[in-house]
N, C-alpha and C positions, 0 to 999 in steps of 0.2 A: 886777481888770479882765480879766486872762488867763484866769481860771476861767470868767468870763462869756462871753467869746469862744469858748472851748472847748464850752460848754454850747450855744451857739447853732448850732455846727456839728454837734455830736454828736447833739443831739435829733432833727433831721429824719432823720438816718441810722438812728437806733434805731426810729423810727416806721416807715420804709420796710422795715426788717428784719422788723418784727412784722406788717406788713399782710398778706402772704400767709397766715400762720397764722391771723390774725383773720378774714380774708375767708372761709376754709373753714369756721371756727366759726360765721360768720354764716349761711352757706349750709346747714349741718346743721340749724340751727334758725332759719330765716328769720323774722323779726319781722313782716314785713308783705309785701303783695303785690308792691310795687316790687322788694324784695329777692328774692323768689322769681323775679320776672321776669328780673332781672339775673343771678342764678344759673343759671337755666335756659339764658340766652344765652351765658354763659361756659362751661358745660358743652358746649353744641353747638360753639362755637368751638373748644375743646380736641379735640373728636372730629373736626371738620372737618380740623383740622391733622394728625391721626393718620391720617385718610383720605388726604390728600394725599401723605403720607410712604408709605403702604402702595402707593398707585397708582404712584408714582414708582419704588419698588422694583420692583414687579411689571413695569412698563415696560422696565426695564433688563434683565430676564431674558426678554424675549420677542423673537422675530424680527419684522421689518418687518410682515409680513402680520398676525401676531397683536397687534402694537401698534395697528395700524388698527382691528382688530375691538374690542378693548379699549376705544379711545377712543370709538368709536361706541356701544358698550355703556355706557360711563360717561356720556356726554352723555345718553343716553336714560334711564339711571336717575336722573340729577340732575333731569331734568323730571319724571320719575315722583314722585320724593321730594318736590319742591317742591309739585307738585300735590296729592299725597296729605296732605301736612301742612296745606296750606290748607283741604282738605276736612274733615280731621279737627278742625281748630281753629275751623272755621266756627260751631259753635253758641256759641262765646264771642266771636264778631266784635263789636266795639264795646265789649267789657267789659275790665275791668282784668286778667282772667286770660288774655286772648288770647295775649299774647307768651309767657306760661309753657306753654299748650297747644302753641303752634306750635313754639317752640324745643324743647320736650320730645320732640315728634314728630320733628324733625329729628334730634335727638340720637340717639334710638333707632334710627331707620332708618340713620343714618349709621354707627353702631357695627356693625349687621348687615351693612352693605355692607363695612366693614373686614374682617370675618371672611370674606366671600365672596371679596374680592381676595386675602386672605392664603392662602386655600385653593388659589388659582391654578386651572390648567386641569386639574381632576380629572376 
């Protein structure tokens, strides 16, 4: 009975530990469109989190006037990015590929923006 209780507790922990590695394998060779869509969204979420970190780091290095300018630029850039990606994904609107096209575009533009912010005021 003791071994059974241990297995009931240990098995879910082992599954959770293996999940991230398995998720990456699935994304590397996604078997279906839903998986490709989810992977594209997950990639974008990771890039968006990295963008937020880069933005916060840059803001800490700026004086108040420059912070205001960066904040204004970032808001304008976000509006551009979202509109641009809706435009780029529009040919897939209503189709199963739309999320992959949309989140893929968001991911690419977000990665580009990270590089711009990290370059600072050159």
